[in-house]
N, C-alpha and C positions, 0 to 999 in steps of 0.2 A: 870379814863381812861387816861387823859392827863398826869398825874404824872407817870403812869406806862409806857407810851410810851417814855417819856423823860428819864426814868430810863433805859429802854432798849437801847435807842440811846446812852446814856452815856457809858454803858458797852461795846457796840460794838466799839465806837470810842476811847476808852481808849488806845488801842494798838497803834493807829497812834498818838494820842495826846502825848504819852509819848516816842515816838520813838522806841517802841518795834518792833521786827521782827515777832511777832506772826501774822499768816495769819488770815485775817478777814473771817468770815463765808460768804458763797456765794451760791446762788441757783437761777436758772432761773425763770422767771415768771411762775406761775401756773394758774390753772383755776380761772377765775374771776379777776386776776391781770391785771392792765393796764400799758402800757408803751407809751412813746412819741417819738418825733423826736430828743430829746437831749440825746446823748449817755452818758454824764456824769450823768445826773439825773437818767437815767435808771440804770446805774452802781451802783449808791448809793442805789437805791432801791433793786437791786439784792443782794447787801451785807447786806441788812436789816438796813442800816443806816437811809435812808428814809423809810417810811412804805413800806413793801414788796409788798403790793397790789397796790402801786402807787397812792393811793387816800388820799384826805383830808390832804394835806401837808400845815402846818402852817408856818407863818413867823418865829416863835420861833425855830421850828425844822430846817428850812433852815439855819438860822444864826448859830446854834450850829454845824450842820453837816458840812457845808462848811468851817467853821473856824477850827474845830478839824481834819478834813480829808484833806483839801487842803490849809489851812492857808489863807483863804479869809477874808478880812477885813469885819467887821460887816456892815459897810456902803454900801459896794458893794453887800453884801448878801441881804440887804434890797432893794437896787435898782433892783436886779435881781428878787426878790420876787414880787415887785410891777409890773415889766414888765410881769411876768408870770400871775399875776392876771388880766391883760388886756385880756387874752384869755378865762376867765370864763364868761359864759353867765348870771349867776345869779348876779345882781348888789349888792345884800346883802351878797354875799359869803365872807368868811374870810379865806378860804383855796382854794387850787387848786389841781387838779389831773393831772397826767402826760398826760392822754388822752386829757385834755383841750388844751394842747399845739399843738395838731394836726390840729387845725383850721388854714386854709391856709392864708398866707400873713398877719399874725399878727406878730408872732415871727418865726413860721415855714416858710420856704422860698424855692423858687426854687434854683437849683444849689448847693444842699447840697454836702458835702464831702462824704457822706455815705448813702444817701437815694435817692429814686426816686423823681422826681417832682410829684406834685399832679395830673397833667394832665395824667400821665402814670399809676396812681393807688395808690399803697401803699406809703404814704409819711412819714411813721414813723418807719418802720422796717428796720434793717440793710440790705443793698443790696451789695453783694460781687462784682458784676460787676462794680457798681459805685465806690466803694472804690478801686478797682484794678486800675482804672484810676487815682484816687487821689494819691495812694502810688507809682505809677510808676514814679512820679517826685521826690520822696525821694530817691536819689541815693547814699547817704553816710550814715554811721552809725549815724551821728548827723545831724538831719534836721536843716538847717539854714533858715534865713529869706527869702532868694531868692527861695529856694526850696518850702517853705510854700506858698509864693506868686505865684509861677508858678503853683502849684497844684490847688490853689484856682481859678486862672485865667482860667485854663483849664476846670474846672467844669463850670464856668460861660459861657465860649465860647461854650461848648457842649450843655448846656441847651438853650442858645440863638439860636443855630443852629437847634435844634431838637424839641423844645417845642413851638408849635404855640401860646400857651397861656402864654409864659414866662412873668413874671413880678416880680419886687422887690419893696416893700414898703420902705419908709425911714427907718423904724425900721428893716425891713427884710435885707436890704443891710448892715446895721450896724452889725446885728447879723451874717450875712454871713461872713464878714471879721473877726468879733469878735470870731467866733468859731475856726478859725485858731490861733488867738492870744491866746485863752484859752488853747489849747493843747500845744502851745509853752511854756506857763508858768507852767502848771500843771506837765509837764513831762520834765522840764528843766534839762539839764545836761551840765557841763563844761562851765557855764557862761550864762549870759542873752543873748537871741537870738539863743540858740541852744536847741534842744529837742532830747532825745534818741529815735531813730526811732523804735527800737524793742519794747519799752514801748508803744509808740503811736499806733503802729499797733496792738499789743496785746489788748490794751484798746478798740479800735474801733471794732475789730473782735470778741471779747469775751464779751464786756460790763462788764468788770471786771478790777479792779485795778491791775497793773502788779507787785504786791509784789513778786511773785515767780521769777521775773526777776531782783529783787534788788531795785525796786522803793520804795521810802519813800516820804512823803510830803515835798514840798520845804521848806527850812528853813526861807524864807523871806515872810512876809505878802504881799499878792496881794491886792493892793488898786485899787480903780476905776481909778485913774490917771495912775497907772502902766498898767492896762488893756487897757486903751485908748491909751497910748503911744505905746504899742506893736501893737495894731490895726493900728495906724497911720503909724508905721514903715512898716507893711505889705502892706498897701495902697501905700506908697511911693515907694515900691519895685515892684509894679505891673505895667507892661508896658502899658497894654490896658485899664486901668480904664478910663471911660468916664467922661466928664465934668458934665453930669447929675448925675452920680453916686457920684462924688466928692461933689457935692452940697448937695445931700441927706445925705451923710456921715458927712459932716461938721456940719450940723444942729444938728444931733443926738449926735455926739461926743462932741460938744460944750455944749450941755445940760447936758451931763454926767460928764464932768470935774468939779472938785471941790467938789465932793461928798465924797471924801476919808476922 
């Protein structure tokens, strides 16, 4: 079963790995499939790169899929897998499911760019109203660091003002800033620090890679240090970040550096 799964993953990722323009298969989740709060992992499952049912995702598969699809360094993939495993309740588990990520205030966090806070109900399905606020700050064809920072800060401020149970764990705040860094890297165009707005919007709203709009995987490997540096750049461009938030971020980012 494991061999057949890896064979299927390899065949699906071949198009991206070789730079082919062939469109990847895609279908939305069906009966019995699970999804989580991470739009990229949901997207990879919708394409069948990760198991389409969203269940029993192994470290080996995460490493292969993130590398061949997004040019993510193996060490960063291992780090992300280990973080995902912290959401699994079974201490003996060796795989995670996308629904495990829904557990609040571990990796899933308030002030998402595209999801409701847990306090208001569904914390894992795409919410157009939430995302409309986010993308209203992307006013140019290429999203720059300042627009990314402003959009993220607006979501933080809205959550703080409307959610009486608002909170962010140390890991949650790092992933909150990190998700902005992630889309800036995955959909980079015209140089480091710029992302194609149409690609980013298509990705969030469809949970589908924007190949039809001309996107291909970035030519440079995304290491942990690159992700940390992009995250720090967004933090430095955020006007209203609090000393408490900075302290939480520093501890997490310091622990992540050097894993590349």
